[in-house]
N, C-alpha and C positions, 0 to 999 in steps of 0.2 A: 826830490819830489815824493809828495806824501803817497803812501802805499796803503791799500785796505785789502784784506783777507776774507774771504766768505768761505766757509766750511761746512760739510754735511749737508749741503744743496744737492737736490735732483737735478742735474744740470741739462738742458736740452739744447744740443747744437741743432745744425742743420740736418745732420745724418742719424744720430743717435742720442740716446738718454742714459745718464749715469749719475752715480753719488759721487761728488768729488768737490774739490777746491777750484776758486777762481781769485786771482788777483788782480787789483785795478791800480794802476799808476796813474795819477792825474786824471785825465779826460777819457782814458782809453784801457782797454782791456790788455792787460800785460801777459797772463798766462793762464791756461786752463789745466787741471791735472785730476786723474782719478784717484779715488781714495781720502785719507786722512791726512792732518798737517799736526805738528806738535807745537805750531807757533801760538804762545799764549794771548796774543791779542786778536786772534781769527774769531771772526762773528760767526757763531754755531746757528746754522738756520733750521736745525732740527726734523729735516728732512723735508722741508718746503722746497717747491719747484722754484729754480731759477732760470727765468725765460728771458730772451731779448725783449727789447721796448716794443711795445706794438707798433704799425706803421698803417695810417689811415689815409687813403686816397680819396676819399670822396664822404663827407659828414655833411649834413643838413642842420646839425645840432645847434651851430651857432644862431641860425634862424628862429629856434625857438626861444632863445634869450633875446633876440632882437625884437620878436613879435611873441610876447607870452599869451596874449589873448587877441582874438580879432579886434582889431581897429587900435589895438594899444603898440604904440613904438617906443622901446624901451632905449636909454642911452646906450650909444655903442661901445664905449669903453668898459662901461660895467658890464653889458652882456659879452664881451670879448674876454675879460677877466674870468667870469663865472663859467664860461663855456671852457676855458684852459682850464680851470681847476677839476672840472668834470672830465675832461679827458685824460688828465694825470691820474685821478683816482680810477678810472678805467684800465690803467697801465698803458695809454697811448703816449708813446715819447715824440713821434714825430706825427704829425696831422696836417694834412692839405683842407683847408678850409674851403668849402665847394661854394662859391658865390654865384649865383643865377645872373647872367647878365643879358639884357635883352627885354624891352618892354612888352612880354608875352601877357601879363594880367590886368593891362590898361590901365596903369596909375596905381596898382595895388601895393601890397607890403613889400615884395619883391622889388618892386620898380623905386620903392623909397629907401630902401635900404642898401641897394647895391654899390653906392659910392661911399656912404659913410662907414660900411664895415671894412671895406680895403683901407680906409684912411685910419680907422682904428686898430686895425691889425699892425701897420706900420707903425704907429704912435706907440701901441703898447709895448711892442717889440723894442724899440728904441729906449723907451723908459725902463726896460727891464722888469716889466711887469708879468711876464709869461713864465709859466715853470715848465713848459715844453717847447718842442721846437715846431712854430706855424709857418707853413709856406701856403701857397695860393693855387687853387684849383678854379679856373673860369670854366663855368657851364654856358654854353653859348646857344640861347635858343634861336636856331636858324630861321624860323618863321618870324620872328620879330620883325618890324619894318627898319629898326635903329640899330641891329646887331652888329653891325660891321663899323659902325662909328664909335660904339661903346667897346669894342673889343681892341681896335686900334688906338683907344685911351690908354689901356692896361697891356699892351701886346708886349710891351719892354719892360714891364715890372720886375724889379730883382727878386722878388718872392715866387713868381710865377713859375711853376713846376709842372702844370697839366693843362690840357685845353681839351675839352669834350664837346662834341657837337651832337644836339639833340633836338627833337622835335615833339612836342607833346600835342599837336594838332590831334582833337578828338576824332576816333574812328580807325586809327592805325597804332603800330607799336604798342606801347603800354597801354593805350587806351581804346584797344580793339572793342571792348564791350562799352557801350554809350552809356549804360545804365550805371555802371561803376564809375563812370567818368562824371555823371551828372551827380552823383553822391558825393564824389570827391570836390567837384567845381562849387558844390552849394555848402561846404564847411564853414564860410565866413556869413552865408546868408541865403536863402532860398530865391529860386526864379519861378517865374510862372512859365507855363509852357511857351508862349512867345518869346520870352526874354532869352530862354534856353536854346529855343531854335535859332534866335538871332545871333546868340554869342557862338554856336556852333559853325553858323554860316560866314559869320565875319573871320573866325580864326582858319576856316577851310579855305577861305579866299586869300587870306594872308599867305598860307602854305605855297598855294599855287602861283603867287607872284613873286614871294621872296626866298622861299627855301632853297631851290636849288643854286642862284648865284650867290646866296650868302653863304652857304655851306662851302661853296668852291673858294669864296673870298676868305674865309677863317681858317681853312685847310691850308691854302697856300701861303698865308702869312705866317702861321704856325711853322710849316716845314722852312719856311726862309730863316725863321729864328732857332731853328734845332729843338723846339719844343715838342716834349711825346702828346700824343693824341688819342682820344678814346672815342669809340662811338657808342650811343645809348640806346638801350631797349630795341637792340638787334632782334627782329621778330622771323622775317623770310632769310632764306639762303642768299637771295639776292641782295638783303641788306649788309651781309657779311661781304659777300663779292666786292660789292662796291666799296666797302671799308678797306679791304685788302688792297685793292686797286689804286687807293688814296693813300697808303703806305700807313693805315691806322695801326697802332700795337697794341690797344686794349678794346675789349668790348665790355661794356659795362652794362649789366642786368639783361642778358638775352632773354626773351621771353618764352622761348620754345626750345625743345631738345635739338631741332633740326638747326636752330641758328648756331646754339653752342656746339654742336657738332661741326658745324661749317667753319666755325672759329678755331676750334683745336685743329682742323685740315690745314687752316691757312697760317698756323703758328701765331693767332691772335691770342693774347691772354684774357682769359675768362674771369669775370669779376661778378659775384654775387652779393647781396645783401645779408648781413648777420641776422636781422630781423626774420627775415624769410625763414631760416632754418631754425632758428630759435621759436618760433610761433607756427612752426609746421607748414608753411606756405605763404604765396605772395598776397598781399593785400589787394593787389589789381587784378588777381585770378590768373597770373602768369604761372609759370613752369616752377616747381619747388626747386630750392637749392639742394634739397635731400635727394631729389631723382637726379640731379645733374652730378652730386658728389658720388652717388652710386655706380654712375658710370665713368667716372673718373673725368668729369669735364667741368672742372673747377680748379682755379689757380689761386684765387685772391678772394678775400672777403672784405667788406665796407661795411662799417656799422650803420651806417645811412642815418638814420634819425635816432638810435640808441647806442650810445658808445659803450656801454656794457656788453653790449651783443657780440664784440668782437672777440673777446677774450673766451664767452661763452660757447661760440661757433667753434674756435678750436678744439675745446675739448668734448664737444656735441660730436664733431667728425669722428672721433675715436670710438664714441659709443653707438652713433647710428649708421656709420659707413664702414666701420673697421679700419680707419687709418691708423697708422702709426701716430705718436703724439708728436715725433718732429717732422713728418710730412703735414699734418693739420698746423702745426705752429707756423711753418713756414708760410701758409696761405694768409698770416697776419702779421709777418714780419720780413722774412727774406724776400719773398715773391713780390709784394707791392713795392719795396725798395728798389729791387732790381728794374722793374716793370718802368720806373721814371729815371733811372740813371743813378741812383744813390748806393753807391758801393761802400760807403764808410759805415753802415749800420745794418740792420736787419738781421743779424744772427751774431751768435757769442763766438767769437775767435779774437787771438790773440792780434793786436795793431787796431782793431776796430773801436768805434765809439762805445764808452760804459755807459750805454742805454739799456738798461734791464728792470725787471720786476721780480718781485717776490709774491708767490701765488700758494694759497692752501685751499683746499676744498673745504666747504661748509654746507651741510644739507645737501650734499651733492653738486653744489655748484662752486665754481673757481671763483675766488675772491682774493683780490688785489691787497697784499698787506703792506705793501712799499714799491715805490718807482723811483728810479734814477736815472737822470737825464746827463749825460757827459761825467758821471761819477759825482753829480751832486743830488741830494734827494730832492726830488719833486713833489711826492706824496709819501 
């Protein structure tokens, strides 16, 4: 079996950071040791960090390649391969591609791409076109009239690893501020006042009619299949209490400190967006990731819509919240992997997959100099 030795690396395990050597045999990590080695063939990493490959539970990055401009739909295979390359360059070796299902945008871009994107994901994997491990996260718009039908179509997909229930009806959760919602909803074209009011009225009516039964149906079907579940944009303590009663394990992007604290008390993992921390706040006007980190109410980062933000967030936690590097790195490696039951990756330890990245700081920013997926160079 082929053996590869890395020396003089700043190794970050789940619990500590030290300079040492790491040995890879085949697709897995064979051993990790402190200090140097005299083996002539060892690769000298010159003090660069050696981290586990990043694990991404929720990214909308694929959408940006599928719809590069308003009204422009790109070839799904091309979009998938380019999204994959960007993930590898950002140090992400396991990515759950987040596909929004349910016709919430009334025939808009997401409705047009939801099926072709899942098909392209399977075909690109099958053809060996992808550099890193791509899995599936179905984001279920529970107020969409067709969500149960679409979910059942993909509920037994072999790549499905996470299901989230979300409700983007204006006036609550992420979109409590209707001014911000209007700005967001007009990103592809402006409404006059009458059109905007009609849109809000239609979406509110759909929520009243569909949200409760659809949420129950998606959750029941997920539990029946043993699929991990996440709630989305929990705002009130009651939202978290409902999620806890439904045996939901992950709270994605809580919008208030109260909701995050309730999630912590209930033993629900808390996910925040990397761009929120990097940019210094939420684009929707909700609670900042920095504030939750300062209160130790944060378990996992998602890159959301900027893959590079995942690694940046881990290092920023050390600078802005005083976290140790191992604790911070866990938010983008071990914690997300364990949250969905992936125990073969997410940390540097003998016997686990050789998913790892080489990192060096430049101009104060962590830069990925190389990424390896199961021992093979991905970037």
